[in-house]
C-alpha positions, 0 to 999 in steps of 0.5 A: 974741326969746324970753326963756329960762327956767331949769328949775324946781328939783325938790322932794323932800319927806322925812317924818322920824319921828326926827331920827337916821334921816335921808337918810344917803348918799341926800342927795348924789345928791339934791343932785347932781341939784339937788333942793330938799329939804324935811323934814317932822317927823312929829307936828310939821309939817303933813304935807299939804304933803308932796304939794303939788307934790312931785316926789319923796316919801320916807318914812323909818323910825322906831321906831313901829308903822305901825298905831298911829294911836291913839297917833300920829294923824299915821300916818293922814295919811301913809297918805292921802298915800301912797295918793294918790301911789301911785294917781297913780303919782308918785315915792315911796320908803318905807324901813322904817316908810315901806315898811310905811306904803306896804303899808298904804296899798295895803290889805296887812296890817302886823303883828309879824314874831315876831322882830326883824331887827336888824343887817347882812345880804345881800339875796336878789333875785327875778328882777324885783329883779335886773333893777332898780336893786336889783342894786347892793345885791346884789353879792358881800359886800354887806350892807344894814342891817336894823332892824325888828320888823314886816313886811307882806304883799305888796300886791295887784298889787305886784312882789316884789323882795327877801327875806331868810331872816328876812323874805320881803317886803323890797322891792316895786314898785307901779306904775312909781314906787312903791318900798318897802324894808323895809331901810336902804340909806341907812345910813352908818357915821358916822350909825349912831353916832346910832342906837346912842344913839337906840335904846339901850333897844331894843338893850339889851332885844333878845337877841343884839345889843349896841352893840359887836357892831353897831359891829364889823359896821358897820365891816365892812359900811358902807363898801361900802354907802356906795358901793352905796347911792347907786349904787342910789338914783341909778339909781332916780331916773333910772328914775322920771324924775328924771334929771340936770337939763339 
């Protein structure tokens, strides 16, 4: 008689740079798929644990430059981890700063965009993007959150997925399981109230934006993204081999 065993619980490691830029609406799909989620705080925790048996790695956003190793030495560790995972085609998602670090790990240039893209706006998908899970983020009247001042060149052999008028390289696929997103599909209306506090200096010193204006546009755009974002993420998890547990 053979003893039965329960499936091993999947492990998702999330590298977080500031506490308020978290998983947002992506937490629920991971919980539903029975992932164990481990947060590693950049600059505090030992990031070498990020690639030790992780089924999924998510690198979140943050207000620092992806190339500022001198001020933030842990960035070099993140780049090494990302390079290893991407070359091995292991499930990896980078959001905003995370996407810039992915581009850097793949040898692409990361640099100041010349203007900040802060606020809500639609995506323009390429043919490849429209055939991917990103199609959930591009139906009529859907906006995503943009919050960045840097951008990157498209890495060699990457598949371009999305653009905006202000930023040509909004998303790319590398291999079959590496996805980089310059924008924030995980954002929620309630969660952004913490962003408005944490990013107060940036908001006050950036022309054309204010907390009041961001709050108003968030009230209009966030409810739709809170539905479309998890739908995108859930499909992507299935595509990279992280389907619902049996």
